[in-house]
C-alpha positions in Angstrom: 29.0 -10.1 -46.5 25.6 -10.4 -44.9 24.2 -7.3 -46.7 25.3 -8.8 -50.0 23.5 -12.0 -49.2 20.3 -9.9 -48.5 20.7 -8.1 -51.8 20.9 -11.4 -53.7 18.0 -12.8 -51.7 15.9 -9.7 -52.3 16.5 -9.9 -56.1 15.6 -13.6 -56.0 12.4 -13.0 -54.1 11.5 -10.2 -56.5 11.6 -12.7 -59.3 9.4 -15.1 -57.5 7.0 -12.3 -56.5 6.7 -10.5 -59.8 2.9 -11.2 -59.7 2.5 -8.5 -57.1 1.3 -5.1 -58.3 3.2 -2.7 -56.1 6.8 -1.6 -55.9 9.4 -4.2 -55.2 12.3 -4.2 -52.8 15.1 -1.9 -53.6 18.7 -1.0 -52.7 17.4 0.7 -49.6 17.3 -2.8 -48.1 21.0 -2.3 -47.0 20.0 0.9 -45.1 17.1 -0.7 -43.3 19.2 -3.7 -42.2 22.5 -2.0 -41.4 23.5 -3.5 -38.1 20.1 -5.1 -37.5 19.6 -8.3 -39.4 21.0 -11.6 -38.2 20.1 -13.8 -41.2 17.3 -15.5 -43.0 15.2 -17.8 -40.8 14.0 -21.1 -41.9 10.5 -21.7 -43.3 7.8 -19.5 -44.7 5.8 -16.7 -43.2 2.9 -19.0 -42.7 5.1 -21.5 -40.8 6.5 -18.8 -38.6 3.0 -17.5 -37.7 1.6 -21.0 -37.2 4.5 -21.9 -34.8 4.2 -18.7 -32.7 1.8 -19.3 -29.8 1.2 -15.5 -29.5 -0.2 -15.4 -33.0 -2.6 -18.3 -32.8 -5.8 -16.2 -33.1 -4.4 -14.4 -36.1 -3.3 -17.7 -37.6 -6.9 -19.1 -37.3 -8.3 -16.1 -39.3 -5.6 -16.4 -41.9 -6.3 -20.2 -42.4 -10.1 -19.7 -42.4 -9.8 -17.2 -45.2 -7.3 -19.2 -47.3 -4.4 -16.9 -46.7 -2.3 -19.7 -45.2 -1.7 -20.8 -48.8 -0.6 -17.3 -49.9 1.7 -16.8 -47.0 3.1 -20.3 -47.5 3.9 -19.8 -51.2 6.6 -18.1 -53.1 5.1 -14.6 -53.4 6.8 -12.0 -51.2 4.9 -10.3 -48.3 5.5 -8.3 -45.2 3.1 -9.2 -42.4 2.2 -7.0 -39.4 0.6 -9.6 -37.1 -1.4 -8.6 -34.0 -0.7 -10.8 -31.0 -3.3 -12.6 -29.0 -3.3 -9.8 -26.5 -4.7 -7.5 -29.2 -6.8 -10.1 -31.1 -8.8 -12.2 -28.7 -10.2 -15.7 -29.5 -13.7 -14.3 -29.5 -12.7 -11.5 -32.0 -11.1 -14.1 -34.2 -14.2 -16.2 -34.2 -16.4 -13.2 -35.1 -14.1 -12.4 -38.0 -14.3 -16.0 -39.3 -18.1 -15.9 -39.0 -18.3 -12.7 -40.9 -16.0 -14.0 -43.6 -18.1 -17.1 -44.1 -21.3 -15.1 -44.2 -20.0 -13.1 -47.1 -18.2 -15.9 -48.9 -19.8 -16.7 -52.2 -21.9 -13.5 -52.1 -19.1 -11.1 -53.0 -15.7 -11.4 -54.6 -12.8 -12.1 -52.1 -11.5 -8.6 -53.1 -14.7 -7.2 -51.5 -15.0 -9.5 -48.6 -15.0 -7.3 -45.5 -12.7 -9.5 -43.4 -10.2 -9.9 -46.2 -10.1 -6.3 -47.3 -10.5 -4.5 -43.9 -8.6 -6.9 -41.7 -6.2 -9.3 -43.3 -5.1 -7.1 -46.2 -5.0 -4.2 -43.8 -2.1 -6.1 -41.9 -0.2 -7.4 -44.9 1.9 -5.6 -47.6 3.3 -6.9 -50.8 7.1 -7.2 -51.0 9.7 -6.8 -48.3 9.7 -3.9 -45.8 12.0 -3.4 -42.9 12.8 -0.7 -40.3 16.0 0.8 -38.9 16.4 3.3 -36.0 16.1 6.1 -38.6 13.0 4.7 -40.5 10.2 7.1 -41.4 8.3 5.7 -44.4 4.8 5.4 -45.8 4.0 2.0 -47.2 1.1 0.6 -49.2 -0.9 -2.3 -47.7 -2.5 -5.0 -49.8 -5.8 -3.3 -49.8 -4.2 -0.1 -51.2 -4.3 1.8 -47.9 -1.3 4.0 -47.0 0.2 3.7 -43.5 3.2 5.3 -41.8 6.0 2.9 -40.8 8.6 4.1 -38.3 11.4 2.7 -36.3 9.0 1.6 -33.5 5.4 1.7 -34.8 3.2 1.2 -37.8 0.3 3.6 -37.8 -0.7 3.9 -34.1 0.3 0.4 -33.3 3.7 -0.3 -31.6 6.1 -2.8 -33.2 6.7 -5.6 -30.6 9.1 -7.5 -32.8 10.8 -6.5 -36.0 12.5 -7.5 -39.2 12.1 -11.3 -39.0 13.1 -12.4 -42.5 11.8 -15.7 -43.8 12.0 -17.3 -47.2 9.0 -15.4 -48.6 9.1 -12.1 -46.7 9.3 -10.3 -43.4 7.3 -10.7 -40.2 6.5 -8.1 -37.6 4.3 -8.5 -34.5 2.4 -5.5 -33.3 0.7 -4.4 -30.1 -2.6 -3.4 -31.6 -4.8 -3.8 -34.7 -4.4 -1.3 -37.5 -7.3 1.0 -38.0 -9.2 0.7 -41.3 -10.5 4.0 -42.8 -12.7 3.5 -45.9 -12.2 5.6 -48.9 -15.1 7.5 -50.5 -16.2 4.6 -52.7 -16.0 2.1 -49.9 -17.9 4.3 -47.5 -21.0 4.4 -49.7 -22.1 0.9 -48.8 -21.2 1.2 -45.2 -23.8 3.8 -44.5 -27.5 2.6 -44.4 -28.6 6.1 -45.4 -26.8 5.8 -48.7 -28.0 2.4 -49.8 -29.5 3.7 -53.0 -26.3 5.3 -54.3 -24.3 2.3 -53.2 -26.5 -0.1 -55.2 -25.8 2.0 -58.3 -22.1 2.3 -57.8 -21.6 -1.4 -57.0 -23.9 -2.6 -59.8 -22.4 -5.4 -61.8 -23.1 -3.3 -64.9 -20.1 -1.2 -63.9 -18.2 -2.9 -61.1 -16.4 -6.1 -62.0 -13.3 -8.1 -61.6 -10.9 -8.0 -64.6 -7.9 -10.2 -65.4 -4.7 -8.3 -65.6 -2.6 -10.2 -68.1 0.4 -7.8 -68.0 0.7 -8.3 -64.2 0.2 -12.1 -64.2 3.0 -14.7 -64.3 2.9 -16.7 -67.5 3.6 -20.5 -67.5 3.6 -23.0 -70.3 1.3 -23.1 -73.3 -1.1 -26.1 -73.1 -3.4 -26.9 -76.0 -2.6 -23.5 -77.6 -3.5 -21.6 -74.4 -1.3 -19.9 -71.9 -1.4 -21.3 -68.4 -0.7 -18.7 -65.8 1.3 -19.6 -62.7 -0.2 -16.7 -60.8 -3.2 -14.7 -62.0 -3.8 -11.1 -61.0 -7.3 -9.6 -61.0 -8.3 -6.0 -60.4 -11.7 -4.6 -59.4 -12.7 -2.1 -62.1 -15.5 0.4 -62.0 -16.5 2.0 -65.3 -18.3 4.8 -63.5 -14.9 6.2 -62.5 -13.9 6.8 -66.2 -13.9 10.1 -68.1 -17.1 9.2 -69.9 -19.0 9.1 -66.7 -17.8 10.7 -63.4 -14.1 11.3 -64.2 -13.2 10.5 -60.6 -11.3 7.5 -59.2 -13.1 7.4 -55.9 -11.2 4.2 -54.9 -7.8 5.8 -55.3 -6.0 6.3 -52.1 -3.5 8.8 -53.6 -6.3 11.2 -54.6 -8.5 13.4 -52.5 -12.2 14.0 -53.3 -15.3 15.5 -51.7 -18.5 13.9 -52.8 -22.0 15.2 -52.1 -24.1 12.1 -51.7 -28.0 12.2 -51.5 -29.5 10.2 -48.8 -32.0 7.5 -49.7 -35.0 9.8 -49.3 -33.5 12.4 -51.6 -32.3 9.7 -54.1 -35.9 8.4 -54.4 -37.3 11.9 -55.0 -34.7 12.7 -57.7 -35.0 9.3 -59.3 -38.8 9.6 -59.6 -38.4 13.1 -61.1 -35.6 12.3 -63.5 -36.6 8.9 -64.8 -39.3 10.2 -67.2 -36.6 12.4 -68.8 -34.8 9.3 -70.1 -37.3 7.1 -71.9 -35.9 5.7 -75.1 -37.8 4.2 -78.0 -37.9 0.4 -78.2 -35.7 0.3 -81.3 -32.7 1.9 -79.6 -30.0 -0.7 -78.8 -29.7 -1.3 -75.0 -32.6 1.2 -74.4 -33.2 -0.2 -70.9 -29.6 0.0 -70.0 -29.3 3.6 -71.2 -32.4 4.6 -69.3 -31.1 2.9 -66.1 -27.6 4.5 -66.4 -28.5 8.0 -67.5 -31.4 8.6 -65.1 -29.0 7.8 -62.2 -26.0 9.6 -63.6 -28.3 12.7 -63.8 -28.3 12.6 -60.0 -24.6 12.1 -59.3 -22.7 13.8 -62.1 -21.3 17.0 -61.0 -21.4 16.1 -57.3 -17.7 15.1 -57.0 -14.9 17.6 -56.4 -11.2 17.0 -56.6 -9.4 18.8 -53.8 -6.4 19.3 -56.1 -8.5 21.5 -58.3 -10.6 22.9 -55.4 -8.3 24.1 -52.6 -9.8 25.9 -49.7 -9.1 29.4 -51.2 -10.9 28.5 -54.4 -14.0 26.9 -52.7 -14.7 30.2 -51.0 -15.9 31.5 -54.4 -16.7 28.6 -56.7 -16.5 24.8 -57.0 -15.3 23.0 -60.1 -16.6 19.4 -60.2 -14.9 16.5 -62.0 -17.5 16.7 -64.7 -17.0 20.4 -65.4 -15.3 21.3 -68.7 -12.2 23.5 -68.8 -13.0 26.9 -70.2 -10.8 26.3 -73.3 -12.9 23.3 -74.2 -16.4 24.6 -73.5 -17.2 25.9 -76.9 -16.0 22.7 -78.5 -18.2 20.7 -76.1 -21.3 22.8 -75.9 -20.9 25.4 -78.7 -21.2 29.1 -77.7 -23.5 28.3 -74.8 -22.4 30.6 -72.0 -23.5 28.3 -69.1 -20.8 26.5 -67.2 -22.3 23.2 -66.4 -21.2 21.3 -63.3 -19.5 24.4 -62.0 -21.1 26.2 -59.1 -21.0 29.6 -57.5 -19.1 31.3 -60.4 -21.8 33.8 -61.1 -23.2 32.0 -64.2 -26.1 29.6 -64.8 -28.5 28.6 -62.1 -26.1 28.0 -59.2 -24.7 31.4 -58.4 -24.5 30.9 -54.6 -21.0 30.4 -53.3 -20.5 26.7 -52.6 -20.0 26.9 -48.8 -22.6 29.6 -48.2 -26.3 29.0 -47.6 -27.9 27.6 -50.8 -24.5 26.5 -52.1 -23.9 22.9 -53.2 -21.5 22.2 -50.3 -23.6 23.9 -47.6 -25.4 22.1 -44.8 -24.1 18.6 -45.5 -23.2 16.0 -42.9 -19.5 15.3 -43.5 -17.8 11.9 -43.0 -14.0 11.8 -43.1 -12.6 9.1 -45.5 -9.1 7.9 -46.3 -9.1 9.9 -49.5 -11.4 12.8 -48.7 -14.9 13.0 -47.4 -18.5 12.0 -48.1 -20.9 14.9 -47.7 -24.3 13.5 -46.9 -27.2 15.7 -48.2 -30.7 15.4 -47.0 -33.7 17.3 -48.5 -32.7 20.5 -46.9 -29.0 20.4 -48.0 -29.4 19.1 -51.6 -28.7 22.3 -53.5 -28.0 21.0 -57.1 -30.2 22.5 -59.7 -30.8 20.2 -62.8 -30.6 23.3 -65.0 -26.9 23.4 -64.0 -26.3 19.7 -64.6 -28.2 17.6 -67.1 -31.3 19.7 -67.9 -29.6 21.9 -70.5 -30.5 23.9 -73.5 -30.0 22.1 -76.8 -28.2 24.4 -79.2 -27.7 23.3 -82.8 -25.2 25.5 -84.6 -26.2 25.5 -88.3 -22.6 25.4 -89.3 -21.7 22.6 -86.8 -20.5 19.3 -88.0 -23.4 16.9 -88.8 -26.0 19.6 -88.1 -27.5 19.7 -91.6 -29.2 16.5 -92.5 -30.4 17.4 -95.9 -31.6 20.2 -98.2 -34.4 20.3 -100.8 -33.6 18.7 -104.2 -34.7 19.1 -107.8 -34.3 17.3 -111.1 -31.7 19.0 -113.3 -33.4 19.9 -116.6 -30.2 19.2 -118.5 -28.7 16.1 -116.9 -32.0 14.8 -115.6 -30.3 13.9 -112.4 -31.6 14.7 -108.9 -29.4 17.3 -107.2 -29.4 19.7 -104.3 -31.5 22.8 -105.0 -29.5 25.0 -102.6 -25.9 25.2 -101.5 -25.2 25.7 -97.8 -22.4 28.2 -97.4 -20.9 29.2 -94.0 -20.7 32.9 -93.5 -18.4 34.5 -90.9 -19.1 37.7 -89.2 -16.0 39.9 -89.2 -14.8 41.9 -86.2 -15.6 45.1 -88.0 -19.2 44.2 -88.6 -21.9 45.7 -86.4 -23.3 42.2 -85.8 -20.0 40.8 -84.5 -20.7 39.3 -81.0 -24.5 39.1 -81.7 -24.5 36.0 -83.9 -23.7 32.7 -82.1 -20.1 31.8 -82.7 -20.0 34.7 -85.1 -20.9 32.4 -88.0 -24.1 31.2 -89.7 -25.2 29.2 -92.8 -26.6 30.9 -95.9 -28.5 28.6 -98.2 -27.8 29.9 -101.7 -30.6 29.1 -104.2 -29.9 27.4 -107.5 -33.5 27.6 -108.7 -36.4 30.1 -108.3 -38.5 28.1 -105.9 -39.2 27.5 -102.3 -36.5 25.5 -100.6 -35.9 23.7 -97.3 -33.1 22.7 -95.0 -33.4 19.9 -92.4 -31.4 19.8 -89.2 -30.5 17.0 -86.9 -31.5 17.8 -83.3 -29.4 15.9 -80.7 -29.7 15.1 -77.0 -33.3 15.9 -76.3 -34.9 14.6 -73.2 -38.3 13.0 -73.0 -41.3 14.6 -71.2 -39.5 17.9 -70.8 -41.1 21.0 -72.1 -38.9 22.9 -74.5 -39.3 26.4 -76.0 -38.0 26.0 -79.6 -36.4 28.9 -81.3 -35.1 29.4 -84.8 -32.4 32.0 -84.8 -31.9 33.9 -88.1 -29.0 36.1 -89.1 -29.5 39.2 -91.3 -27.8 39.7 -94.6 -25.9 42.7 -93.1 -24.1 40.3 -90.8 -21.9 39.2 -93.7 -22.2 42.1 -96.1 -22.6 45.7 -94.8 -23.5 46.7 -98.3 -26.3 44.2 -98.8 -29.0 45.4 -101.1 -32.6 46.0 -100.1 -33.7 42.9 -101.9 -31.1 40.8 -100.1 -32.2 42.4 -96.8 -35.9 41.6 -97.4 -37.6 39.5 -94.7 -38.0 35.7 -95.2 -41.3 33.9 -94.7 -41.0 30.3 -93.5 -42.8 27.2 -92.2 -41.3 24.6 -89.8 -41.9 20.9 -89.5 -40.5 18.7 -86.7 -40.0 14.9 -87.0 -39.5 12.6 -84.1 -39.9 8.9 -83.1 -42.7 7.5 -81.1 -42.1 4.9 -78.3 -42.5 2.1 -80.8 -39.8 3.6 -83.0 -42.0 4.9 -85.8 -41.2 8.3 -87.2 -43.9 11.0 -87.0 -44.0 14.5 -88.5 -45.8 17.5 -87.1 -46.2 21.0 -88.4 -45.0 23.7 -86.0 -45.1 27.4 -86.6 -46.3 28.4 -90.1 -45.8 31.7 -91.8 -42.9 32.9 -89.6 -41.5 36.2 -90.9 -38.0 37.5 -90.0 -37.4 41.1 -89.0 -34.9 42.7 -91.4 -31.5 43.9 -90.2 -31.5 42.1 -86.8 -30.6 38.7 -85.3 -34.1 37.3 -85.0 -35.3 34.8 -82.4 -38.4 33.1 -83.8 -40.5 31.1 -81.4 -41.3 27.9 -83.2 -43.0 26.0 -80.4 -43.6 26.6 -76.7 -43.4 24.0 -73.9 -43.0 21.3 -76.6 -42.5 17.7 -75.2 -40.9 14.8 -77.0 -42.3 11.3 -76.2 -38.8 9.7 -76.2 -35.3 10.7 -75.3 -32.3 10.9 -77.7 -29.8 11.9 -75.0 -26.4 10.3 -75.8 -27.5 9.0 -79.2 -25.7 9.9 -82.4 -27.3 12.9 -84.2 -26.1 11.8 -87.6 -27.4 9.1 -89.9 -31.0 8.1 -89.1 -31.7 11.0 -86.8 -34.3 10.5 -84.1 -35.3 14.2 -84.2 -35.1 16.7 -87.0 -36.4 20.2 -87.7 -37.2 21.2 -91.3 -37.3 24.9 -92.2 -39.0 25.7 -95.5 -39.5 29.0 -97.3 -43.1 29.8 -98.0 -43.0 32.7 -100.4 -45.4 33.0 -103.4 -43.9 33.9 -106.8 -45.7 37.3 -106.8 -44.3 38.1 -103.3 -40.8 37.1 -104.4 -41.0 39.0 -107.7 -42.1 42.2 -106.0 -39.2 41.9 -103.5 -41.7 41.7 -100.6 -40.0 38.5 -99.2 -36.7 36.7 -99.8 -36.2 33.0 -100.2 -32.6 33.0 -98.9 -32.4 31.3 -95.5 -29.7 32.6 -93.2 -29.8 30.3 -90.2 -27.7 30.9 -87.2 -28.8 28.1 -84.9 -31.7 26.2 -83.5 -32.3 26.4 -79.7 -34.4 24.2 -77.5 -34.6 25.9 -74.1 -36.2 24.1 -71.1 -39.5 25.9 -70.7 -39.3 28.7 -68.1 -35.5 28.8 -68.2 -35.3 32.4 -69.5 -34.6 34.8 -66.7 -36.8 37.5 -68.1 -39.8 37.3 -70.3 -38.3 39.8 -72.7 -34.8 38.5 -72.9 -33.2 35.2 -73.8 -30.7 33.9 -71.3 -27.9 35.1 -73.5 -26.7 34.6 -77.0 -23.2 34.8 -78.5 -20.4 34.9 -76.0 -18.0 37.6 -77.1 -14.9 37.5 -75.0 -16.0 37.3 -71.5 -19.2 39.2 -72.1 -22.6 38.0 -73.1 -24.7 39.9 -75.6 -28.5 39.9 -74.9 -31.2 40.2 -77.5 -35.0 40.7 -77.4 -37.2 37.6 -77.7 -39.5 37.6 -80.7 -42.9 38.7 -79.5 
């Protein structure tokens, strides 16, 4: 009879406490209380605590922080209350002073006393123990703690299973330890102030109302009045768009390499000039603020689920790394594996735990969901060429790559129309140039008129004040047709013009290499500009529409040269490459062109 009463009570309390965000009481209630419970005691949890002389210090902290109202209401809780022997009057006074010092400066969800002490001793919903209990429960602050027959965590249970109208009361012979997670630890360490300010900035970290978890009341003046409102702290930086890592999740395990303040300042001063946007860009200041700092921390977080000990002996796959199956979609045929370290590619070939590796030499701090790995100037081993300072590779056949082509007035219709037709050509597996052309495809611009023509390309994601070596990669006629005629295989002579925005948003054009000539029958890398710097950044901006940077390629062949077959006017453009100056590993070789299978084909740089 008594267990049936408890089941009915539990279901009733669940209805009253639906506002809570964790799992409710279940049919295991019978198991926990089998032969233990003696009935529901009168009053609320708050009344029980207030009337217990051994809990007077705990009660003072609860009341000072406003939790007397919560524990005196209808929502269901389980409270693990430290007695006065474990929480002295002086300690209670110190907690109250600390709470009052932070009150009004931070949300209650972030108040140290509430989060690390009160919510560390309270759980939502009913919990109980039996002689065979061995559970893990979730406290109000999200921390997991073991609950056994005689203790919770490392604290003994001095009284158990006292059931009141809105929950269960335990008394404990100790205070429950609080271990911060990776996110929480950032602002506990004075050496990490700079990173903490970024992560806790109100730009990203805020309190959001959770309508689906709140209890609806009546509609007054056309608006819903909520009986209980639930808010959750949200951090946009944890999303897929930014870091792809829920650093505040207690059910995940992360290692994060965090630069100390000294290292942060050095990196910030070095990276900020790379992210200067023109004044016409919407939210230019916000973009510069965010991207210059993300450049420091992206690629520094490692999920231990994806990086077990055995894997870390060879390589480390950060939360910002892209799965091999998605790399070409994300970065084209670029063979570098950004945000992945020690895999023998790119500019971080050292094994992560070996000297020079990204996880070597750090000072490690254990957290509830992993560890923070503090890196000073000697142990910060992230190379920007492996993170944000990347080649920009524009595949001619890529979506949105071609901005426009030259136009001409049709002599019959008198309408202005395109003078060339861009046609994608695919290199077959039997062709000798298979694996030598980026993505094994290029664009041939077929002429409709006998004239010099041009094609203009959108250039995306350039950084400001970064020197780029700009290459125009041309494919030979033989790459599509092994029987191409001598005329079709003739070299092409071209001029190049770049357009970009100044800091005030005005567009400017500049001639680059003039009179470039391709070498017949080879994939040709033509150096258009060396150590070229853009005054403003376009990183993260759309490359379509009103492009901020474009490159125009124009044929420059005189009629006599064309008629004699000395030069061709047919552009066959494979891609445009902007390589950070000095990135090539050898003066006579590009870092690698088309990825063919798992191999990389190298080609000579145009002299």
